[in-house]
C-alpha positions in Angstrom: 0.0 0.0 0.0 2.8 2.3 0.9 4.5 1.5 -2.4 1.4 2.5 -4.3 1.1 5.8 -2.5 4.8 6.6 -3.2 4.2 5.9 -7.0 1.2 8.2 -7.0 3.1 11.0 -5.3 6.0 10.7 -7.8 3.5 10.8 -10.7 1.9 14.0 -9.3 5.3 15.6 -8.9 6.1 14.7 -12.5 2.9 16.2 -13.8 3.5 19.3 -11.7 7.0 19.7 -13.1 5.7 19.3 -16.6 3.1 22.0 -15.9 5.8 24.3 -14.5 8.0 23.7 -17.6 5.1 24.5 -19.8 4.3 27.7 -17.9 8.0 28.7 -18.0 8.0 28.0 -21.8 4.9 30.1 -22.2 6.4 33.0 -20.3 9.5 32.8 -22.4 7.5 32.8 -25.6 5.5 35.8 -24.3 8.7 37.6 -23.4 10.2 36.9 -26.8 7.0 38.2 -28.4 7.2 41.3 -26.2 10.8 41.9 -27.1 9.9 41.5 -30.8 7.2 44.1 -30.3 9.6 46.5 -28.6 12.2 46.0 -31.3 9.5 46.7 -34.0 8.4 49.8 -32.1 12.0 51.0 -31.9 12.6 50.4 -35.6 9.4 52.2 -36.4 10.5 55.2 -34.2 13.9 55.3 -35.9 12.3 55.2 -39.3 10.4 58.3 -38.5 13.2 60.1 -36.7 14.0 63.6 -37.9 17.5 65.0 -38.1 16.8 67.1 -34.9 15.8 63.9 -33.0 19.0 62.2 -34.2 21.1 65.2 -33.1 19.3 65.2 -29.7 20.7 61.8 -28.9 24.3 63.2 -29.0 25.1 64.5 -25.5 27.1 67.6 -24.9 30.8 67.0 -24.2 34.3 68.2 -24.9 33.7 67.9 -28.6 31.1 70.6 -28.6 33.3 73.0 -26.7 36.0 72.4 -29.3 33.4 73.3 -32.0 32.5 76.5 -30.2 36.2 77.4 -29.8 37.1 76.7 -33.4 34.1 78.4 -35.0 34.4 81.3 -32.5 37.9 82.0 -33.6 36.8 81.8 -37.2 34.1 84.3 -36.4 36.6 86.8 -34.9 38.3 87.2 -38.4 35.8 89.8 -39.5 36.1 91.9 -36.4 39.9 91.7 -36.2 40.3 92.6 -39.9 37.8 95.5 -39.8 39.5 97.0 -36.7 43.0 96.4 -38.2 42.2 98.2 -41.4 40.8 101.1 -39.4 44.1 101.4 -37.6 46.2 100.9 -40.7 44.7 103.8 -42.7 45.6 106.2 -40.0 49.1 104.8 -39.2 50.6 103.6 -42.5 52.7 106.7 -43.2 54.9 104.9 -45.7 51.9 104.3 -48.1 50.3 107.0 -50.3 47.2 107.2 -48.0 45.4 110.6 -48.2 42.2 112.1 -47.1 40.9 111.6 -50.7 41.6 107.8 -50.9 41.5 106.8 -47.2 38.1 105.2 -47.5 39.0 102.9 -50.4 40.3 100.1 -48.2 37.3 99.8 -46.0 34.9 100.1 -48.9 36.7 97.4 -50.9 36.7 95.1 -47.8 33.0 95.7 -47.1 32.0 95.0 -50.8 34.2 91.9 -50.7 32.4 90.5 -47.7 29.0 91.1 -49.3 30.0 89.3 -52.5 31.7 86.5 -50.6 28.7 85.9 -48.3 26.3 85.9 -51.2 28.5 83.5 -53.2 29.6 81.0 -50.6 26.4 80.9 -48.5 24.5 78.7 -51.0 27.8 76.9 -51.9 28.1 75.8 -48.2 24.8 73.9 -48.5 26.1 72.1 -51.6 29.7 71.1 -50.9 29.6 71.2 -47.0 30.2 74.2 -44.8 33.4 72.8 -43.4 35.0 72.7 -46.8 34.0 76.3 -47.5 35.3 77.4 -44.1 38.6 75.7 -44.7 39.1 77.1 -48.2 38.1 80.6 -47.0 40.6 80.5 -44.1 43.4 79.4 -46.4 42.7 82.2 -48.8 42.3 84.8 -46.1 45.6 83.8 -44.6 47.3 84.1 -48.0 45.8 87.5 -48.9 46.6 88.9 -45.4 50.2 87.8 -45.7 50.5 89.3 -49.2 49.0 92.5 -47.8 51.9 92.7 -45.3 54.3 93.1 -48.2 52.3 95.5 -50.4 54.4 98.4 -51.8 51.6 100.9 -52.4 48.1 101.7 -51.1 46.3 100.5 -54.3 47.8 97.0 -53.9 46.6 97.0 -50.3 43.1 97.9 -51.4 43.0 95.1 -53.9 44.2 92.6 -51.3 41.7 94.0 -48.9 38.8 93.3 -51.3 40.0 89.7 -51.8 40.5 89.2 -48.1 36.9 90.5 -47.6 35.6 88.0 -50.1 37.3 85.2 -48.2 36.1 86.5 -44.8 32.5 86.9 -46.1 32.5 83.2 -47.1 33.7 82.3 -43.6 31.4 84.7 -41.8 28.2 83.3 -43.3 29.0 79.6 -42.7 30.4 79.4 -39.2 27.2 79.7 -37.2 25.3 77.2 -39.5 28.1 74.7 -39.3 28.5 74.8 -35.5 24.8 74.6 -34.4 24.3 71.6 -36.6 26.2 69.5 -34.0 24.1 70.8 -31.1 20.8 69.3 -29.7 17.9 71.7 -29.9 18.0 72.6 -26.2 21.6 73.9 -26.5 21.6 75.7 -29.8 20.8 79.1 -28.3 23.7 78.9 -25.8 26.0 77.6 -28.5 25.1 80.5 -30.9 25.5 83.1 -28.2 28.9 81.7 -27.2 30.2 81.8 -30.7 29.0 85.3 -31.2 30.7 86.4 -28.0 34.0 85.7 -29.7 33.4 88.8 -31.7 34.0 90.9 -28.6 37.2 88.9 -27.8 38.4 89.5 -31.4 37.9 93.3 -30.9 39.9 93.2 -27.7 42.6 91.2 -29.4 42.9 93.6 -32.3 43.0 96.6 -30.1 45.4 95.0 -27.6 47.9 94.0 -30.3 47.7 97.4 -31.9 48.5 99.0 -28.5 51.6 96.8 -28.2 52.9 97.3 -31.7 51.6 100.3 -33.6 52.9 103.2 -31.5 56.5 102.1 -31.7 58.8 102.9 -34.6 60.0 99.9 -36.6 61.7 100.2 -40.0 63.6 97.3 -41.6 64.4 97.4 -45.3 63.1 94.4 -47.3 63.7 94.9 -51.0 61.7 97.9 -52.2 59.7 98.3 -49.0 60.4 99.0 -45.3 58.9 96.5 -42.8 57.2 99.0 -40.4 55.0 98.5 -37.3 51.7 98.4 -39.3 53.1 95.5 -41.4 54.1 93.6 -38.2 50.6 94.4 -36.7 48.8 93.0 -39.8 51.0 89.9 -39.7 50.2 89.2 -36.0 46.5 89.7 -36.8 46.7 86.6 -39.1 47.5 84.3 -36.1 43.9 83.6 -35.0 43.0 82.5 -38.6 46.0 80.1 -38.5 44.9 78.6 -35.2 41.3 78.3 -36.5 42.6 76.5 -39.7 44.5 73.9 -37.6 41.5 73.3 -35.3 39.1 73.0 -38.2 41.2 70.3 -39.8 40.4 68.2 -36.7 36.7 68.6 -37.0 34.4 66.5 -39.2 31.5 67.5 -41.4 28.3 68.3 -39.6 25.9 65.4 -38.8 23.0 67.1 -40.7 25.1 67.5 -43.9 26.2 63.9 -43.8 22.7 62.6 -43.3 21.2 64.8 -46.0 23.9 63.5 -48.4 23.2 59.9 -47.5 26.7 58.9 -46.5 26.1 56.2 -43.9 29.7 55.2 -43.4 30.8 58.8 -42.8 28.0 59.2 -40.3 29.2 56.3 -38.3 32.8 57.6 -38.4 31.6 61.1 -37.2 29.6 59.7 -34.3 32.6 57.6 -33.3 34.8 60.7 -33.5 32.4 62.7 -31.3 32.3 59.7 -28.8 36.1 59.4 -28.7 36.7 63.1 -28.2 34.0 63.4 -25.5 35.5 60.4 -23.7 38.8 62.3 -23.3 37.4 64.1 -20.3 35.0 61.4 -19.1 35.6 57.8 -18.0 32.5 56.7 -19.8 31.3 57.5 -23.3 28.8 60.4 -23.5 27.3 59.9 -26.9 26.0 56.4 -27.2 26.6 55.5 -30.8 24.9 52.2 -30.3 21.7 54.1 -29.5 21.5 55.4 -33.0 20.8 52.6 -35.6 22.9 54.3 -38.3 21.6 52.2 -41.2 18.1 53.4 -40.5 18.8 57.1 -39.9 18.5 57.9 -43.6 15.0 56.5 -44.1 13.1 59.7 -43.1 15.5 61.9 -45.0 15.2 59.9 -48.2 11.4 59.9 -47.9 11.5 63.7 -47.4 13.6 64.1 -50.5 11.2 62.1 -52.5 8.2 64.0 -51.2 10.0 67.3 -52.0 10.5 66.1 -55.6 6.8 65.3 -55.9 5.7 68.6 -54.3 4.1 71.1 -56.7 6.2 74.1 -57.6 3.6 76.5 -56.6 4.4 75.6 -52.9 7.7 77.6 -53.2 6.0 80.6 -54.8 3.4 80.6 -52.1 6.2 81.3 -49.6 7.0 84.6 -51.4 3.3 85.4 -51.6 3.2 85.5 -47.8 5.2 88.7 -47.8 2.2 90.4 -49.5 -0.1 89.3 -46.7 -0.7 91.0 -43.4 1.1 91.3 -41.0 4.2 90.0 -42.8 4.3 92.8 -45.4 4.3 95.5 -42.8 6.9 93.7 -40.7 9.2 93.1 -43.7 9.1 96.8 -44.6 9.8 98.0 -41.1 12.5 95.5 -40.3 14.2 96.4 -43.6 14.2 100.1 -42.5 15.7 99.0 -39.1 18.5 97.1 -40.8 19.1 99.9 -43.3 19.4 102.5 -40.6 21.5 100.3 -38.4 24.0 99.5 -41.1 24.1 103.1 -42.5 24.1 105.0 -39.3 25.6 102.8 -36.6 27.9 100.1 -38.0 29.5 102.3 -40.6 30.4 104.9 -38.0 31.8 102.1 -35.7 34.1 101.1 -38.6 35.2 104.8 -39.1 35.8 105.5 -35.4 39.7 105.4 -35.7 39.6 107.9 -38.5 37.3 110.2 -36.6 39.6 110.1 -33.6 42.7 110.7 -35.7 41.0 113.7 -37.2 40.4 115.3 -33.8 43.8 114.3 -32.4 45.5 116.1 -35.3 43.9 119.4 -34.0 41.0 119.8 -36.4 37.3 120.2 -35.6 34.0 120.0 -37.4 33.3 123.7 -37.1 36.6 124.7 -38.7 36.0 122.4 -41.7 32.4 123.6 -42.0 33.4 127.2 -42.2 36.0 126.5 -44.9 34.5 123.5 -46.7 35.1 124.8 -50.2 38.7 125.6 -49.6 39.2 122.1 -48.1 37.4 120.6 -51.0 39.7 122.2 -53.5 42.8 121.2 -51.5 41.7 117.6 -51.5 41.6 117.5 -55.3 44.7 119.6 -55.9 46.8 117.6 -53.5 45.7 114.0 -53.0 48.9 113.2 -51.0 47.8 115.2 -48.0 49.4 113.5 -44.9 46.7 111.9 -42.7 48.7 109.5 -40.7 49.5 109.9 -37.0 52.3 108.5 -34.9 53.8 108.0 -31.4 51.8 109.5 -28.5 48.9 110.6 -30.7 48.5 107.1 -32.1 48.8 105.7 -28.6 46.0 107.9 -27.4 43.8 106.8 -30.2 44.4 103.1 -29.7 44.0 103.2 -25.9 40.6 104.9 -26.2 39.5 102.2 -28.7 40.8 99.5 -26.4 38.8 100.9 -23.5 35.8 100.9 -25.7 36.4 97.2 -26.6 36.6 96.4 -22.9 33.4 98.2 -22.3 31.7 95.9 -24.8 31.9 93.1 -22.3 29.7 94.6 -19.5 27.3 96.0 -22.0 26.9 92.6 -23.6 26.4 90.9 -20.2 23.7 93.5 -19.3 22.0 93.0 -22.7 22.0 89.2 -22.3 20.6 89.4 -18.7 17.9 91.9 -19.5 16.8 90.8 -23.0 14.2 88.4 -21.7 12.8 91.0 -19.3 12.6 94.2 -21.5 12.5 92.4 -24.8 14.7 92.5 -27.9 12.6 95.4 -29.3 13.4 97.7 -26.5 17.0 96.6 -26.3 17.5 97.4 -30.0 15.6 100.7 -29.6 17.7 101.8 -26.6 21.1 100.9 -28.0 20.4 102.5 -31.5 19.0 105.6 -29.8 22.1 105.9 -27.6 24.3 105.5 -30.6 22.5 108.4 -32.4 22.8 110.6 -29.3 26.6 109.9 -29.1 27.0 110.8 -32.8 25.2 114.1 -32.2 27.3 114.8 -29.0 30.5 114.3 -30.9 29.4 116.9 -33.4 28.0 119.4 -30.8 30.8 119.3 -28.2 33.4 119.1 -31.0 36.6 118.8 -28.9 39.4 116.2 -29.0 39.0 115.1 -25.4 35.3 114.7 -25.6 35.6 112.7 -28.8 38.0 110.3 -27.2 35.6 109.6 -24.4 32.5 109.4 -26.5 34.1 107.3 -29.2 35.1 104.7 -26.5 31.6 104.7 -25.2 30.2 104.4 -28.7 32.4 101.3 -29.3 30.9 99.5 -26.3 27.3 100.3 -27.2 27.2 100.0 -31.0 29.0 96.7 -31.0 26.1 95.1 -29.1 23.0 96.1 -31.1 23.2 92.8 -33.1 22.6 90.8 -29.9 18.9 91.8 -29.9 18.5 92.6 -33.6 19.2 89.2 -35.0 17.0 87.4 -32.4 14.2 89.9 -32.9 14.3 89.6 -36.7 14.0 85.8 -36.5 11.1 86.0 -34.0 9.0 88.4 -36.1 8.4 85.9 -38.9 7.1 82.3 -39.1 9.4 79.3 -39.8 8.9 79.2 -43.5 10.0 82.9 -43.9 12.6 83.1 -41.2 15.8 82.1 -43.1 14.7 84.1 -46.2 14.1 87.2 -44.1 17.4 86.9 -42.3 19.2 86.6 -45.6 17.6 89.7 -47.0 18.2 91.6 -43.8 21.9 90.9 -43.9 22.1 92.0 -47.5 20.3 95.2 -46.8 22.5 95.9 -43.7 25.7 95.1 -45.5 24.8 97.2 -48.6 23.9 100.1 -46.3 27.3 99.8 -44.6 29.2 99.9 -48.0 27.2 102.9 -49.2 27.7 104.8 -45.9 31.4 104.1 -45.8 31.8 105.4 -49.3 29.8 108.6 -48.5 31.8 109.0 -45.2 35.1 108.8 -47.0 34.1 111.7 -49.3 31.9 113.8 -47.1 33.6 113.8 -43.7 36.7 115.8 -44.7 34.5 118.3 -46.7 31.7 118.8 -44.1 31.8 116.5 -41.1 28.8 118.3 -39.5 26.6 117.2 -42.5 28.2 113.7 -42.3 27.5 113.2 -38.6 24.0 114.7 -38.9 23.2 112.2 -41.7 24.4 109.2 -39.7 22.5 110.3 -36.6 19.3 110.9 -38.7 19.5 107.4 -40.2 20.0 105.9 -36.7 17.0 107.8 -35.4 14.9 106.5 -38.4 16.0 103.0 -37.5 14.9 103.6 -33.8 11.5 104.9 -34.9 11.0 101.8 -37.1 11.7 99.7 -34.0 8.9 101.4 -32.1 6.4 100.5 -34.9 7.2 96.8 -34.7 5.7 94.4 -32.1 7.6 93.1 -29.1 7.9 89.3 -29.4 9.1 88.6 -25.8 6.1 86.7 -24.6 4.4 86.0 -27.9 4.1 82.6 -29.5 6.7 81.9 -32.3 5.0 80.4 -35.4 
């Protein structure tokens, strides 16, 4: 009897074990099915990923700081060269620079930047922005070095226009290249950090000028004398050389690679970002394995196909929106703002060294106004009138500009801290209005000492208008019009600068009261146009 019970218990245990095995197998099958569903869901998500979502998977690390440093140094090229040319035309006593032709260099440089930006902006979308930046840096370095050994002013003007063409190509691509590496939540900070290098470039140009230009250097080299301004221009090339070496270490942007369908290059770029980020971290920051590279191109390819099938009238409808309210009114007013800002504020900022040298040499606006026709005849009968300054006068000019560049830092910090409270509209209005007031005060007080103080103050204020103006211009228009509007605004502003600089070069030495009044009037018109546009601080961005 006991044997029979023992057999029954063993049989029940066997059945129980079989049931447990079946249950375990069922759970395993369910888990496998669940995993398959999760994998299918992940694949489905990746197939629909946008480029922004792919970029968001890359975490911020040392690589991104390297991008900011490199593109920031590239960005300083425009500011360093502009300030350098402003100093050279008042200190290059060995060149045939006169009051009649002094403006040629700055006009040629400004026109070169406009053409370079208009030419190489679209080219950067086609052949990669990194390639355009590298080529522009190489040519900028070559033209700058050739400028050091120019034997007359005309050759310097030609080299200045070519250098402006190269810098314009660089200037219009650095921001687009850099922000394409950043996730959406960090783009604003990255853009502001890169733009902040413009202030550092101004300080660098003024600091180097303070250390070199006031001192007499003259070493014969062939048919020229290697003077202090040539050494100064050579030292100003160093940031571009550093930027070129750093840019060679950076890859093409992730967005450009994906849009061109290069899967292997994308994997290499992600690995490079991961490796560079890991230099400062024990663990990898950007999980390359989290991004199924072979599926990242599906959404992009589908978008390309849909764009090919899209009717052409879609593109024309974008331009038709400028005829609709409120975009037509906003486009007109923001164009006036950029026109007045470029003509009345930026052009005078470029000419500040020449204005200070004019007053340092003992002349005033009232004297020229009272004898404008005599001065006008003298300019045409004697184009070789000496306009350069040296030693202690040049030192006073540079030190005032240097203090103005330092003042740019606190003004920029105040602008950044208050822009979200008072709004970009009122920030632009305040800075443009203050710039106009300073221009009028220089004309009304009309003394050398007051001009030195006011010019330094002007340097710090006028150099920060763009902080609010670029942001405000982008906020005023919907997404489909934003890039187009920014492009036209830059063209209007740059063209206004070139026209104003050309007028300034002719008019200032004939009648500087009329010249300063014209600049202040254009600045005031720009400020009035700001008043008529809406404040977008708390408004929804379309």
